[in-house]
C-alpha positions in Angstrom: -84.1 -63.5 3.1 -85.3 -60.4 2.0 -83.6 -57.0 0.6 -84.5 -55.6 3.7 -82.9 -58.8 5.7 -79.8 -58.5 3.8 -79.2 -55.0 4.2 -79.7 -55.4 7.9 -77.7 -58.1 8.3 -74.7 -56.3 5.7 -75.3 -53.4 8.3 -74.2 -55.1 11.4 -71.4 -57.0 9.8 -69.9 -53.2 8.9 -70.6 -52.0 12.2 -69.2 -55.1 13.9 -65.7 -54.4 11.9 -65.8 -50.5 12.2 -65.4 -49.3 9.4 -66.4 -45.9 8.3 -68.7 -46.1 6.1 -72.4 -45.1 5.2 -75.6 -46.6 3.3 -77.6 -44.8 0.9 -81.5 -45.1 1.2 -81.2 -47.3 -2.4 -79.0 -49.5 -1.1 -75.5 -48.5 -2.7 -72.6 -49.3 0.2 -70.0 -46.3 0.2 -66.8 -47.1 2.2 -65.7 -43.4 3.1 -65.3 -42.1 0.1 -62.4 -39.4 0.7 -60.1 -42.9 2.0 -61.0 -44.8 -0.6 -60.2 -42.0 -2.9 -56.8 -41.1 -1.2 -55.9 -44.9 -1.0 -56.2 -45.2 -4.4 -54.4 -42.5 -5.6 -51.8 -43.3 -2.9 -51.4 -46.9 -4.9 -51.3 -44.7 -8.4 -48.6 -42.6 -7.2 -46.4 -45.4 -5.6 -46.8 -47.5 -8.9 -45.7 -44.5 -10.8 -42.9 -43.6 -8.5 -41.3 -46.8 -8.4 -41.7 -47.1 -12.0 -39.7 -43.7 -12.6 -37.1 -44.8 -10.0 -36.5 -48.3 -12.3 -36.4 -46.1 -15.5 -33.8 -43.0 -14.0 -32.4 -44.7 -10.5 -33.0 -41.4 -9.2 -33.6 -42.0 -5.3 -35.9 -39.1 -5.0 -38.4 -41.6 -6.6 -38.0 -43.7 -3.7 -38.0 -41.0 -1.5 -41.7 -40.0 -2.8 -42.3 -43.7 -2.7 -41.9 -44.4 0.6 -44.0 -41.2 2.0 -46.7 -41.9 -0.3 -46.5 -45.8 1.4 -46.9 -43.9 4.2 -49.5 -41.6 3.6 -51.2 -45.1 2.0 -51.3 -46.7 5.4 -53.0 -43.9 7.2 -55.7 -44.1 5.0 -56.3 -47.4 4.6 -56.4 -47.4 8.3 -58.5 -44.7 8.1 -60.8 -47.4 5.5 -60.7 -49.9 8.5 -61.6 -48.3 11.1 -58.3 -47.5 12.4 -57.7 -44.3 12.8 -60.4 -43.7 15.9 -58.1 -45.9 18.5 -55.0 -45.4 16.7 -55.2 -41.7 16.0 -51.6 -40.7 17.5 -49.9 -43.0 15.7 -51.1 -42.4 12.1 -50.5 -38.3 12.8 -47.2 -40.1 13.4 -46.7 -41.7 10.5 -48.3 -39.1 8.0 -46.3 -36.6 9.6 -42.9 -39.0 8.8 -44.1 -39.1 5.3 -44.6 -35.7 5.0 -40.8 -35.3 6.8 -39.6 -37.7 3.9 -41.1 -35.7 1.4 -39.1 -32.5 2.4 -35.7 -34.5 2.9 -36.0 -35.6 -0.4 -36.6 -32.3 -2.0 -34.4 -30.2 0.1 -31.6 -33.4 -0.9 -32.6 -32.6 -4.8 -32.0 -28.8 -4.7 -29.0 -28.9 -2.7 -27.9 -32.0 -5.3 -28.7 -29.6 -7.8 -27.2 -26.3 -6.5 -24.0 -26.8 -8.4 -25.2 -27.7 -11.8 -26.6 -25.5 -14.7 -30.1 -25.4 -15.4 
């Protein structure tokens, strides 16, 4: 099989998987730069948040981990092409993530209210 044939076959496979991608003229495949970057950063935040929770036993870290887990699901859905068909579902999931962060910040502020800075 030639390079063009291989790229054509790969292109067809990616189309069948309904992935968000583009193929540059040099043959480099870029799978949705923004989704991939956001998903990777979500994973880093999840790992760091869990680490902080294990060190401090502070619940706010778990709320943040949970929220970014929800954001990560949304970014993963974008990577594998599910956002097109389930956009409402993933909008609700992202909204729940934002609500979780808001709840965590308000909870932390209320817990700190009586403490001196």
